[in-house]
Residue frames as qw, qx, qy, qz and C-alpha x, y, z in Angstrom:
[[0.000, 0.884, 0.467, 0.000, 0.00, 0.00, 0.00],
 [0.321, -0.768, 0.076, 0.548, 2.86, 2.36, 0.81],
 [0.420, -0.057, 0.572, 0.702, 4.07, 2.00, -2.79],
 [0.145, 0.665, 0.621, 0.387, 0.77, 3.49, -4.01],
 [0.255, -0.804, -0.318, 0.434, 1.03, 6.43, -1.64],
 [0.299, -0.452, 0.263, 0.798, 3.61, 8.40, -3.64],
 [0.118, 0.245, 0.672, 0.689, 1.85, 8.14, -7.05],
 [0.143, -0.754, -0.637, -0.066, -1.41, 9.19, -5.39],
 [0.307, -0.726, -0.126, 0.602, 0.30, 12.19, -3.77],
 [0.264, -0.176, 0.471, 0.823, 1.76, 13.13, -7.15],
 [0.014, 0.493, 0.724, 0.483, -1.62, 12.91, -8.86],
 [0.240, -0.811, -0.490, 0.211, -3.23, 14.94, -6.08],
 [0.323, -0.563, 0.088, 0.756, -0.52, 17.60, -6.34],
 [0.173, 0.079, 0.601, 0.776, -1.03, 17.84, -10.12],
 [0.096, -0.674, -0.694, -0.236, -4.80, 18.19, -9.67],
 [0.299, -0.790, -0.297, 0.446, -4.32, 20.94, -7.09],
 [0.301, -0.357, 0.305, 0.830, -1.83, 22.80, -9.31],
 [0.083, 0.324, 0.692, 0.640, -4.20, 22.59, -12.27],
 [0.189, -0.776, -0.601, 0.007, -7.09, 23.86, -10.13],
 [0.325, -0.686, -0.073, 0.647, -4.98, 26.78, -8.89],
 [0.260, -0.074, 0.513, 0.815, -3.98, 27.53, -12.49],
 [0.032, -0.551, -0.696, -0.460, -7.63, 27.66, -13.60],
 [0.291, -0.797, -0.455, 0.271, -8.62, 29.69, -10.56],
 [0.315, -0.532, 0.114, 0.778, -5.92, 32.29, -11.15],
 [0.167, 0.127, 0.626, 0.751, -6.73, 32.41, -14.87],
 [0.119, -0.685, -0.683, -0.222, -10.42, 32.98, -14.08],
 [0.323, -0.783, -0.292, 0.445, -9.75, 35.67, -11.46],
 [0.279, -0.507, 0.268, 0.771, -7.24, 37.52, -13.65],
 [0.422, 0.440, 0.684, 0.400, -9.30, 37.17, -16.83],
 [0.040, -0.120, 0.142, 0.982, -9.58, 40.40, -18.83],
 [0.113, 0.614, 0.781, -0.018, -13.24, 41.48, -18.78],
 [0.095, 0.005, 0.125, 0.988, -13.64, 44.76, -20.65],
 [0.339, 0.491, 0.495, -0.632, -16.87, 46.71, -20.58],
 [0.583, 0.630, 0.509, 0.066, -19.09, 47.21, -23.60],
 [0.394, 0.833, 0.019, 0.388, -17.37, 50.54, -24.33],
 [0.660, -0.504, -0.066, 0.554, -14.03, 51.88, -23.13],
 [0.231, 0.972, -0.020, 0.032, -12.96, 55.47, -23.79],
 [0.836, -0.020, 0.027, 0.547, -9.30, 55.44, -24.86],
 [0.325, -0.074, 0.073, 0.940, -8.94, 59.13, -25.78],
 [0.091, 0.828, 0.553, 0.009, -11.08, 62.27, -25.89],
 [0.278, -0.204, 0.077, 0.936, -10.48, 65.76, -27.31],
 [0.263, 0.734, 0.585, -0.225, -13.70, 67.80, -27.70],
 [0.122, 0.869, -0.098, -0.470, -11.77, 70.59, -29.43],
 [0.606, -0.037, 0.634, 0.479, -10.30, 68.42, -32.20],
 [0.128, 0.433, -0.276, -0.848, -10.05, 70.42, -35.45],
 [0.738, 0.471, 0.313, -0.369, -12.71, 69.99, -38.13],
 [0.583, -0.024, 0.641, 0.499, -11.48, 68.03, -41.15],
 [0.307, 0.685, -0.067, -0.657, -11.37, 70.18, -44.26],
 [0.097, 0.323, -0.819, -0.465, -10.18, 67.55, -46.75],
 [0.816, 0.134, 0.127, -0.547, -12.57, 65.19, -48.50],
 [0.846, 0.344, -0.405, -0.030, -10.08, 62.64, -49.89],
 [0.529, -0.649, 0.519, -0.174, -8.26, 60.25, -47.57],
 [0.624, 0.377, -0.684, -0.018, -5.68, 57.48, -47.95],
 [0.747, -0.464, 0.336, -0.337, -5.77, 54.46, -45.65],
 [0.447, 0.358, -0.820, 0.006, -3.80, 51.32, -44.95],
 [0.838, -0.374, 0.188, -0.351, -4.95, 48.18, -43.12],
 [0.549, 0.431, -0.707, 0.114, -2.55, 45.48, -42.02],
 [0.876, -0.459, 0.081, -0.124, -2.70, 42.57, -39.60],
 [0.235, 0.752, -0.608, 0.103, 1.00, 42.35, -38.78],
 [0.925, -0.074, -0.371, -0.034, 0.62, 38.98, -37.04],
 [0.601, -0.778, 0.162, 0.086, 2.76, 40.24, -34.12],
 [0.300, 0.787, -0.531, -0.088, 5.65, 39.96, -36.61],
 [0.412, -0.382, 0.821, -0.099, 5.95, 36.31, -35.70],
 [0.734, 0.318, 0.589, -0.115, 4.06, 34.69, -38.58],
 [0.185, 0.696, -0.416, -0.556, 6.30, 35.57, -41.52],
 [0.732, 0.426, -0.379, -0.374, 6.92, 33.58, -44.69],
 [0.344, 0.369, -0.853, 0.136, 9.17, 31.02, -42.97],
 [0.350, -0.173, 0.676, -0.625, 6.63, 30.12, -40.27],
 [0.531, -0.224, -0.733, -0.361, 4.39, 27.07, -39.93],
 [0.305, -0.360, 0.407, -0.782, 2.09, 27.65, -36.96],
 [0.002, -0.050, -0.977, 0.206, 0.77, 24.88, -34.69],
 [0.364, 0.393, 0.525, -0.661, -2.70, 26.46, -34.49],
 [0.561, 0.531, -0.218, -0.596, -3.02, 26.32, -38.27],
 [0.982, 0.163, 0.054, -0.080, -1.83, 22.73, -38.55],
 [0.492, 0.671, -0.484, 0.271, 1.90, 23.40, -38.55],
 [0.813, -0.178, -0.458, 0.312, 4.47, 22.42, -35.95],
 [0.407, 0.175, -0.315, 0.839, 6.15, 25.57, -34.61],
 [0.271, -0.744, -0.538, 0.289, 4.95, 27.67, -31.68],
 [0.011, -0.962, 0.022, 0.273, 7.09, 30.76, -32.26],
 [0.747, 0.541, -0.088, 0.376, 9.92, 31.84, -34.51],
 [0.668, -0.122, -0.235, 0.696, 13.33, 33.11, -33.46],
 [0.202, -0.791, -0.247, 0.522, 13.78, 36.49, -31.78],
 [0.230, -0.368, 0.387, 0.813, 15.93, 37.89, -34.57],
 [0.090, 0.345, 0.762, 0.541, 13.25, 37.03, -37.14],
 [0.127, -0.801, -0.572, 0.119, 10.55, 38.79, -35.10],
 [0.269, -0.683, 0.023, 0.678, 12.83, 41.81, -34.77],
 [0.203, -0.116, 0.590, 0.773, 13.55, 41.85, -38.52],
 [0.032, 0.549, 0.773, 0.316, 9.86, 41.51, -39.36],
 [0.161, -0.834, -0.389, 0.357, 8.96, 44.45, -37.12],
 [0.239, -0.511, 0.282, 0.776, 11.65, 46.55, -38.81],
 [0.156, 0.191, 0.752, 0.612, 10.20, 45.54, -42.20],
 [0.045, -0.736, -0.675, -0.035, 6.68, 46.55, -41.15],
 [0.207, -0.804, -0.156, 0.536, 7.84, 49.91, -39.82],
 [0.263, -0.321, 0.468, 0.780, 10.04, 50.67, -42.83],
 [0.106, 0.372, 0.761, 0.521, 7.27, 49.90, -45.30],
 [0.119, -0.799, -0.582, 0.095, 4.61, 51.78, -43.34],
 [0.272, -0.699, -0.011, 0.661, 6.84, 54.83, -42.86],
 [0.270, -0.049, 0.571, 0.774, 7.31, 55.00, -46.64],
 [0.032, 0.642, 0.701, 0.309, 3.58, 55.75, -47.07],
 [0.226, -0.177, -0.244, 0.926, 4.02, 59.45, -46.44],
 [0.294, -0.159, -0.272, -0.902, 0.66, 60.39, -47.98],
 [0.448, -0.361, -0.814, -0.085, -1.33, 57.92, -45.89],
 [0.307, -0.550, 0.091, -0.771, -3.80, 59.54, -43.47],
 [0.763, -0.377, 0.292, -0.437, -4.86, 56.49, -41.44],
 [0.364, 0.333, -0.869, 0.031, -3.04, 53.29, -40.48],
 [0.807, -0.287, 0.137, -0.497, -5.16, 50.44, -39.10],
 [0.293, 0.393, -0.866, 0.105, -3.11, 47.60, -37.59],
 [0.876, -0.334, -0.037, -0.347, -4.20, 44.34, -35.99],
 [0.952, -0.166, -0.127, 0.225, -2.27, 41.87, -33.82],
 [0.255, 0.727, -0.351, 0.533, 0.11, 44.44, -32.41],
 [0.757, -0.342, -0.479, 0.283, 1.85, 43.04, -29.34],
 [0.182, -0.888, 0.171, -0.387, 2.65, 45.14, -26.30],
 [0.222, -0.564, 0.750, -0.264, 4.12, 42.52, -24.00],
 [0.950, 0.073, 0.025, -0.303, 3.98, 38.92, -25.19],
 [0.665, -0.385, 0.606, 0.205, 6.22, 35.89, -24.98],
 [0.762, 0.427, 0.452, 0.180, 5.58, 35.10, -28.64],
 [0.437, 0.820, 0.021, 0.368, 7.20, 38.41, -29.69],
 [0.671, 0.022, -0.348, 0.654, 9.84, 38.44, -26.97],
 [0.307, -0.729, -0.440, 0.425, 8.08, 41.16, -24.94],
 [0.257, 0.021, 0.215, 0.942, 8.88, 43.96, -27.37],
 [0.226, 0.645, 0.455, -0.570, 6.35, 46.81, -27.23],
 [0.392, 0.275, 0.624, 0.617, 5.45, 46.88, -30.93],
 [0.034, 0.890, 0.450, 0.067, 2.87, 49.62, -30.40],
 [0.312, -0.841, 0.098, 0.431, 5.55, 51.98, -29.09],
 [0.491, -0.165, 0.566, 0.641, 7.81, 51.07, -32.00],
 [0.275, 0.584, 0.626, 0.438, 5.08, 51.99, -34.51],
 [0.122, -0.945, -0.288, 0.097, 4.16, 55.20, -32.68],
 [0.403, -0.708, 0.254, 0.522, 7.77, 56.35, -32.48],
 [0.467, -0.019, 0.637, 0.613, 8.44, 55.41, -36.10],
 [0.138, 0.642, 0.579, 0.483, 5.38, 57.16, -37.53],
 [0.242, -0.247, -0.297, 0.890, 6.12, 60.60, -36.19],
 [0.203, 0.039, -0.101, -0.973, 3.32, 63.11, -35.98],
 [0.481, -0.265, -0.710, -0.440, 0.54, 60.52, -35.82],
 [0.549, -0.340, 0.387, -0.658, -2.08, 60.33, -33.11],
 [0.393, 0.127, -0.909, -0.057, -2.24, 56.76, -31.83],
 [0.695, -0.275, 0.254, -0.614, -4.94, 54.71, -30.12],
 [0.227, 0.217, -0.949, 0.020, -4.69, 51.14, -28.85],
 [0.770, -0.200, 0.029, -0.604, -7.56, 48.73, -28.21],
 [0.158, -0.354, 0.911, -0.144, -6.59, 45.65, -26.23],
 [0.822, 0.043, -0.188, -0.537, -8.20, 42.40, -27.37],
 [0.890, 0.024, -0.441, 0.118, -5.87, 39.74, -25.96],
 [0.121, -0.669, 0.516, -0.522, -4.68, 39.84, -22.34],
 [0.948, -0.214, -0.202, -0.120, -3.84, 36.43, -20.90],
 [0.394, -0.776, 0.491, -0.045, -1.22, 35.68, -18.25],
 [0.255, -0.352, 0.879, 0.197, -0.48, 32.28, -19.78],
 [0.805, 0.281, -0.216, -0.475, -1.78, 30.44, -22.85],
 [0.645, -0.416, 0.636, -0.076, -1.08, 26.81, -21.83],
 [0.875, 0.328, 0.352, 0.051, -1.09, 25.27, -25.29],
 [0.853, 0.010, -0.506, -0.126, 0.72, 23.37, -26.59],
 [0.786, -0.617, 0.011, -0.034, 1.52, 21.54, -23.36],
 [0.871, -0.025, 0.028, 0.490, 5.09, 20.72, -24.41],
 [0.392, 0.026, 0.050, 0.918, 5.92, 24.37, -25.19],
 [0.036, 0.762, 0.582, -0.281, 3.24, 26.76, -23.90],
 [0.314, 0.728, 0.290, 0.536, 2.44, 29.86, -25.93],
 [0.431, -0.146, -0.361, 0.814, 2.86, 31.91, -22.76],
 [0.001, -0.649, -0.368, 0.666, 1.78, 35.41, -21.81],
 [0.286, 0.437, 0.526, 0.671, 0.00, 37.51, -24.45],
 [0.015, 0.725, 0.320, -0.610, -0.85, 41.22, -24.36],
 [0.258, 0.071, 0.610, 0.746, -1.94, 42.42, -27.79],
 [0.269, 0.669, 0.531, -0.445, -4.55, 44.43, -29.68],
 [0.457, 0.713, 0.398, 0.353, -5.56, 46.86, -32.41],
 [0.339, -0.485, 0.005, 0.806, -3.69, 50.06, -33.18],
 [0.367, 0.804, 0.402, 0.238, -5.08, 53.02, -35.14],
 [0.400, -0.418, 0.068, 0.813, -2.69, 55.79, -36.10],
 [0.345, 0.789, 0.458, 0.221, -3.80, 58.92, -37.93],
 [0.403, 0.280, 0.010, 0.871, -2.36, 62.22, -39.08],
 [0.264, -0.550, -0.099, -0.786, -5.32, 64.07, -37.53],
 [0.050, -0.066, 0.764, -0.640, -6.40, 64.25, -33.91],
 [0.297, -0.417, -0.784, -0.350, -9.79, 62.59, -33.29],
 [0.478, -0.557, 0.014, -0.679, -12.66, 63.74, -31.13],
 [0.694, -0.407, 0.501, -0.319, -12.43, 60.38, -29.40],
 [0.451, 0.277, -0.837, -0.137, -11.15, 56.84, -29.61],
 [0.693, -0.240, 0.389, -0.558, -13.45, 54.22, -28.13],
 [0.099, 0.177, -0.975, -0.091, -12.99, 50.47, -27.79],
 [0.749, -0.037, 0.012, -0.662, -16.24, 48.56, -28.43],
 [0.356, -0.213, 0.905, -0.093, -16.44, 44.97, -27.21],
 [0.529, 0.037, -0.657, -0.535, -17.89, 42.43, -29.59],
 [0.756, -0.293, 0.279, -0.514, -20.49, 40.22, -27.89],
 [0.988, 0.059, -0.092, -0.110, -19.90, 36.56, -27.11],
 [0.026, -0.679, 0.729, -0.079, -16.92, 34.47, -26.19],
 [0.591, 0.096, -0.800, -0.041, -15.89, 30.86, -25.83],
 [0.763, -0.559, -0.220, -0.239, -17.28, 28.94, -22.87],
 [0.315, -0.722, 0.570, -0.235, -15.29, 28.61, -19.64],
 [0.487, -0.709, 0.111, 0.498, -12.52, 27.61, -19.23],
 [0.641, 0.296, 0.380, 0.597, -11.46, 28.00, -22.89],
 [0.126, 0.896, 0.253, 0.342, -12.71, 31.58, -23.01],
 [0.525, -0.812, 0.059, 0.249, -10.32, 32.49, -20.20],
 [0.564, -0.391, 0.461, 0.563, -7.38, 31.97, -22.54],
 [0.464, 0.488, 0.565, 0.476, -8.83, 33.32, -25.79],
 [0.162, 0.169, 0.119, 0.965, -9.18, 36.76, -27.34],
 [0.109, 0.669, 0.558, -0.479, -11.78, 39.31, -26.27],
 [0.386, 0.372, 0.506, 0.675, -12.66, 40.63, -29.73],
 [0.024, -0.745, -0.299, 0.595, -13.37, 44.30, -30.30],
 [0.472, 0.602, 0.295, 0.573, -13.45, 47.15, -32.78],
 [0.366, -0.439, -0.160, 0.805, -11.84, 50.54, -32.26],
 [0.239, 0.813, 0.468, 0.250, -13.76, 53.66, -33.34],
 [0.328, -0.250, -0.016, 0.911, -12.02, 56.98, -34.04],
 [0.192, 0.835, 0.516, -0.004, -14.34, 59.94, -34.57],
 [0.355, -0.079, 0.155, 0.918, -13.34, 63.08, -36.51],
 [0.220, 0.686, 0.400, -0.566, -15.46, 66.25, -36.76],
 [0.342, 0.321, 0.576, 0.670, -16.73, 67.37, -40.16],
 [0.132, -0.044, -0.050, -0.989, -18.45, 70.53, -41.28],
 [0.566, -0.244, -0.372, -0.694, -22.12, 70.79, -40.40],
 [0.602, -0.395, 0.470, -0.511, -21.82, 68.76, -37.22],
 [0.962, 0.139, -0.190, -0.141, -21.34, 65.41, -38.98],
 [0.496, -0.636, 0.588, 0.061, -18.55, 63.02, -38.11],
 [0.672, 0.435, -0.586, -0.124, -16.18, 60.70, -39.95],
 [0.802, -0.419, 0.393, -0.167, -15.86, 57.34, -38.19],
 [0.498, 0.524, -0.690, -0.035, -12.71, 55.33, -38.92],
 [0.846, -0.335, 0.260, -0.321, -13.26, 51.85, -37.49],
 [0.236, 0.498, -0.834, 0.014, -10.54, 49.25, -36.95],
 [0.870, -0.166, 0.154, -0.438, -11.92, 45.70, -36.61],
 [0.198, 0.366, -0.909, -0.023, -10.60, 42.21, -36.00],
 [0.814, -0.129, -0.023, -0.566, -13.34, 39.59, -36.07],
 [0.716, -0.353, 0.583, -0.150, -13.22, 36.04, -34.78],
 [0.552, 0.409, -0.690, -0.227, -11.43, 33.12, -36.35],
 [0.233, 0.157, -0.934, 0.220, -11.24, 29.45, -35.32],
 [0.416, 0.120, 0.634, -0.641, -14.93, 29.20, -34.39],
 [0.336, 0.310, 0.878, 0.142, -17.95, 27.44, -35.87],
 [0.057, 0.430, 0.472, 0.767, -19.39, 30.71, -37.15],
 [0.338, -0.751, -0.568, -0.004, -21.61, 31.52, -34.17],
 [0.411, -0.584, -0.122, 0.689, -19.20, 34.07, -32.71],
 [0.219, 0.006, 0.414, 0.884, -18.72, 35.74, -36.09],
 [0.116, -0.586, -0.655, -0.463, -22.48, 36.00, -36.60],
 [0.380, -0.774, -0.431, 0.266, -23.02, 37.62, -33.23],
 [0.387, -0.426, 0.101, 0.812, -20.24, 40.06, -33.90],
 [0.127, 0.186, 0.549, 0.805, -21.52, 40.94, -37.36],
 [0.209, -0.713, -0.637, -0.205, -25.07, 41.44, -36.03],
 [0.402, -0.724, -0.255, 0.499, -23.77, 43.79, -33.35],
 [0.313, -0.247, 0.302, 0.866, -21.64, 45.73, -35.83],
 [0.061, 0.465, 0.675, 0.570, -24.59, 45.97, -38.21],
 [0.252, -0.823, -0.506, 0.057, -26.72, 47.72, -35.59],
 [0.407, -0.616, 0.003, 0.675, -23.91, 50.13, -34.76],
 [0.283, -0.025, 0.494, 0.821, -23.24, 51.03, -38.42],
 [0.019, -0.611, -0.668, -0.424, -26.89, 51.55, -39.33],
 [0.313, -0.828, -0.387, 0.260, -27.46, 53.78, -36.32],
 [0.383, -0.514, 0.151, 0.752, -24.40, 55.92, -37.04],
 [0.211, 0.164, 0.594, 0.759, -25.25, 56.29, -40.72],
 [0.102, -0.735, -0.637, -0.207, -28.82, 57.33, -39.90],
 [0.332, -0.792, -0.189, 0.476, -27.31, 60.15, -37.86],
 [0.414, 0.910, -0.026, -0.019, -25.65, 61.43, -41.04],
 [0.426, -0.711, 0.508, 0.234, -22.14, 60.25, -40.25],
 [0.643, 0.592, -0.465, -0.138, -19.52, 58.97, -42.70],
 [0.805, -0.404, 0.422, -0.105, -18.15, 55.51, -41.95],
 [0.572, 0.539, -0.618, -0.042, -15.03, 53.59, -42.99],
 [0.840, -0.395, 0.349, -0.126, -14.50, 50.12, -41.52],
 [0.605, 0.585, -0.539, 0.008, -11.21, 48.37, -42.19],
 [0.440, -0.545, 0.671, -0.243, -9.39, 45.39, -40.79],
 [0.158, 0.174, -0.965, -0.114, -9.22, 41.62, -40.60],
 [0.686, -0.099, -0.009, -0.721, -12.76, 40.28, -40.96],
 [0.280, -0.206, 0.934, -0.083, -11.73, 36.60, -40.99],
 [0.570, 0.464, 0.672, -0.087, -14.30, 36.03, -43.75],
 [0.300, 0.055, 0.520, 0.798, -14.36, 36.86, -47.43],
 [0.301, 0.250, 0.044, -0.919, -16.61, 39.52, -48.98],
 [0.660, 0.392, 0.551, -0.327, -20.00, 38.50, -50.33],
 [0.729, 0.665, 0.128, -0.093, -19.71, 37.24, -53.90],
 [0.186, -0.778, 0.528, 0.286, -15.92, 37.29, -53.82],
 [0.929, 0.347, 0.091, 0.092, -14.20, 35.69, -56.81],
 [0.546, -0.609, 0.324, 0.475, -10.41, 35.48, -56.61],
 [0.631, 0.773, -0.060, 0.019, -8.33, 36.87, -59.44],
 [0.543, -0.671, 0.442, 0.245, -4.97, 35.70, -58.12],
 [0.584, 0.687, -0.400, -0.166, -2.20, 35.31, -60.70],
 [0.414, 0.465, -0.755, 0.205, 0.28, 33.22, -58.72],
 [0.217, -0.195, 0.772, -0.564, -1.64, 31.82, -55.74],
 [0.324, -0.292, -0.862, -0.257, -4.30, 29.25, -55.00],
 [0.433, -0.472, -0.020, -0.767, -7.57, 30.13, -53.27],
 [0.015, 0.092, -0.879, 0.468, -8.12, 28.83, -49.74],
 [0.580, -0.272, -0.423, -0.641, -11.49, 27.06, -49.61],
 [0.468, -0.169, -0.800, 0.336, -10.92, 25.40, -46.21],
 [0.185, -0.593, -0.599, 0.505, -13.64, 26.54, -43.77],
 [0.142, 0.251, 0.319, 0.903, -14.60, 29.17, -46.32],
 [0.046, -0.674, -0.619, 0.401, -16.94, 31.82, -44.86],
 [0.191, 0.429, 0.353, 0.809, -18.57, 34.68, -46.77],
 [0.152, 0.186, 0.316, -0.918, -20.19, 37.89, -45.60],
 [0.362, 0.520, 0.759, -0.149, -23.95, 37.58, -46.10],
 [0.277, 0.390, 0.508, 0.716, -25.16, 39.06, -49.41],
 [0.196, -0.764, -0.373, -0.487, -27.86, 41.14, -47.68],
 [0.539, -0.306, -0.462, 0.635, -25.78, 42.14, -44.67],
 [0.028, -0.552, -0.154, 0.819, -26.27, 45.82, -45.57],
 [0.555, 0.742, 0.259, -0.272, -28.15, 47.62, -48.35],
 [0.803, 0.344, 0.266, 0.408, -26.52, 47.59, -51.76],
 [0.241, 0.912, -0.043, 0.330, -25.39, 51.19, -51.58],
 [0.553, -0.725, 0.399, 0.093, -22.81, 50.25, -48.95],
 [0.640, 0.643, -0.419, -0.028, -19.47, 49.28, -50.56],
 [0.871, -0.352, 0.268, 0.213, -17.27, 46.29, -49.80],
 [0.336, 0.891, -0.302, -0.050, -13.95, 47.65, -51.02],
 [0.744, -0.391, 0.510, 0.183, -11.21, 45.12, -51.81],
 [0.306, 0.634, -0.601, -0.379, -8.65, 44.04, -54.40],
 [0.952, 0.017, 0.207, -0.227, -9.49, 40.55, -55.73],
 [0.739, 0.583, -0.325, 0.092, -6.13, 40.17, -57.50],
 [0.282, 0.502, -0.663, 0.478, -3.85, 40.03, -54.45],
 [0.696, -0.426, -0.577, 0.025, -4.34, 37.65, -51.51],
 [0.181, -0.768, 0.259, -0.557, -4.24, 39.28, -48.09],
 [0.626, -0.480, 0.528, -0.316, -3.86, 36.17, -45.94],
 [0.565, 0.315, -0.752, -0.128, -2.19, 32.76, -46.15],
 [0.906, -0.377, -0.087, -0.174, -2.81, 29.55, -44.23],
 [0.023, -0.772, 0.603, -0.198, 0.19, 29.03, -41.95],
 [0.970, -0.151, 0.154, -0.111, 0.28, 25.23, -42.01],
 [0.842, 0.076, 0.157, 0.511, 3.59, 25.28, -43.91],
 [0.266, -0.493, 0.166, 0.811, 6.21, 27.91, -44.75],
 [0.483, 0.691, 0.127, -0.522, 4.91, 30.11, -47.55],
 [0.345, -0.077, 0.759, 0.547, 5.09, 28.61, -51.01],
 [0.392, 0.354, -0.047, -0.847, 3.04, 30.50, -53.63],
 [0.396, 0.140, -0.778, -0.468, 2.50, 27.32, -55.62],
 [0.481, -0.238, -0.843, -0.033, 0.85, 25.32, -52.83],
 [0.098, -0.195, -0.596, 0.773, 0.02, 27.63, -49.90],
 [0.017, -0.702, -0.684, -0.200, -3.75, 28.33, -49.68],
 [0.158, -0.102, -0.128, 0.974, -4.44, 32.08, -49.71],
 [0.008, 0.712, 0.694, 0.106, -7.50, 34.28, -49.51],
 [0.042, 0.425, -0.007, 0.904, -8.82, 37.83, -49.07],
 [0.440, -0.627, -0.633, 0.116, -10.12, 38.57, -45.57],
 [0.318, -0.493, -0.162, 0.793, -8.65, 42.08, -45.08],
 [0.161, 0.460, 0.509, 0.710, -10.64, 44.89, -46.70],
 [0.063, 0.077, 0.249, -0.963, -12.87, 47.92, -46.18],
 [0.033, 0.641, 0.762, 0.079, -16.56, 48.67, -45.81],
 [0.094, 0.015, 0.036, 0.995, -17.75, 52.15, -46.85],
 [0.251, 0.567, 0.602, -0.503, -21.03, 53.86, -46.05],
 [0.487, 0.640, 0.539, 0.251, -23.08, 55.14, -49.02],
 [0.065, 0.995, 0.043, -0.068, -21.85, 58.73, -48.56],
 [0.373, -0.663, 0.536, 0.365, -18.25, 57.69, -49.29],
 [0.752, 0.607, -0.162, -0.200, -16.94, 57.17, -52.84],
 [0.820, -0.276, 0.387, 0.319, -14.33, 54.42, -53.39],
 [0.318, 0.861, -0.283, -0.279, -11.52, 55.74, -55.58],
 [0.518, 0.534, -0.667, 0.025, -8.57, 53.34, -55.50],
 [0.845, -0.410, 0.293, -0.179, -7.80, 49.99, -53.87],
 [0.589, 0.565, -0.576, 0.054, -4.58, 47.99, -53.94],
 [0.909, -0.401, 0.105, 0.041, -3.50, 44.86, -52.16],
 [0.121, 0.832, -0.542, 0.002, 0.27, 44.94, -51.69],
 [0.984, 0.043, -0.169, 0.047, 2.08, 41.69, -52.49],
 [0.144, -0.812, 0.540, -0.168, 5.02, 41.49, -50.08],
 [0.615, 0.253, -0.747, 0.010, 5.38, 37.73, -50.42],
 [0.775, -0.566, -0.214, -0.185, 4.06, 37.37, -46.85],
 [0.551, 0.398, -0.503, 0.534, 7.60, 38.12, -45.66],
 [0.018, 0.312, -0.563, 0.766, 6.88, 39.84, -42.29],
 [0.493, 0.046, 0.524, -0.694, 3.36, 38.53, -41.60],
 [0.277, 0.240, 0.919, 0.144, 0.72, 36.01, -42.66],
 [0.282, 0.827, 0.459, -0.161, -1.32, 39.02, -43.83],
 [0.451, 0.178, 0.271, 0.831, -0.54, 41.67, -46.43],
 [0.030, 0.448, 0.252, -0.857, -1.39, 45.38, -46.35],
 [0.271, 0.617, 0.659, 0.333, -4.25, 46.86, -48.34],
 [0.146, -0.245, -0.025, 0.958, -4.15, 50.51, -49.44],
 [0.163, 0.690, 0.690, 0.145, -7.26, 52.53, -50.24],
 [0.058, -0.041, 0.023, 0.997, -8.19, 56.02, -51.37],
 [0.001, 0.635, 0.773, 0.004, -11.72, 57.27, -50.68],
 [0.027, 0.230, 0.085, 0.969, -13.66, 60.49, -51.08],
 [0.097, 0.449, 0.692, -0.556, -16.42, 61.89, -48.89],
 [0.134, 0.622, 0.598, 0.487, -19.47, 63.01, -50.81],
 [0.001, 0.392, -0.075, 0.917, -20.39, 66.65, -50.40],
 [0.084, -0.326, -0.776, 0.534, -22.10, 67.20, -47.07],
 [0.144, -0.516, -0.516, -0.669, -25.69, 68.29, -47.69],
 [0.458, -0.734, -0.493, -0.093, -27.97, 70.27, -45.42],
 [0.502, -0.216, -0.253, 0.799, -25.35, 72.77, -44.21]]
């Protein structure tokens, strides 16, 4: 009997440690409110221009570059080497800084303090590199320890959305998307959100620049709840006479999308489309069908065999005219996503 005592003590100790781990994870779980004010300036100057240039880019915390095969996508690796992450961040900053006519930069998966990116504050790097920009950060991933995979845990993650603009906004507000995974999985997953920057226009109207990052890796129920919530927000704001640009990583392809890739294959695995009647037809889904914006990270990038798709794009309200759109093919060097550049024009404000 005494020979069984030690294995039983070991099992009991492991159970207790696991219970403590779950308890701490539950207590420390990030629980944001429905709305969080990140910045406010009631005296922000009225925008006088009507044409604006934008860039959206999920930088994948600079750890999902072309050489990476990621365990969560079916690959084997948990994280890439520190020097690669550092080089990828330099690449992102150098490219972004070259866009000297860009008015708004909408980034996703920007790490502030994460094991996967070696605890470099990428938000600060972007802010310091893009001089003269107002910056807002919306946290959507704050976990003290992601325990998977068991053999080499993902570790601490602190990450989110970053919106940088040449103009100062009236406000920057983080809006929580509804829904989450059930406990205990939800304790270690993202708390999805969208970040809304408001800019004053003539006549009391506002331009809303919205940075979004919708759910992936779910059965579709989380995405639907998020899209329903966003729909209500957009319709209400447009009915107030405001101008709306939404850009980011939607984790679903536009309604009716047909790829026009020249050198890549289309990813049809778990393919999800925006609903055809999500919004009235005078709203514009603005994207470039010729350049993929995202690759599946099951293997290192190979244009001949790596599945690719378009899930990063813009949505424009009917009072905004789409002028130019261009997906930028960077060979997925610094990230598993590629930037998308857009030029839009606000229609003349009526009723002034």
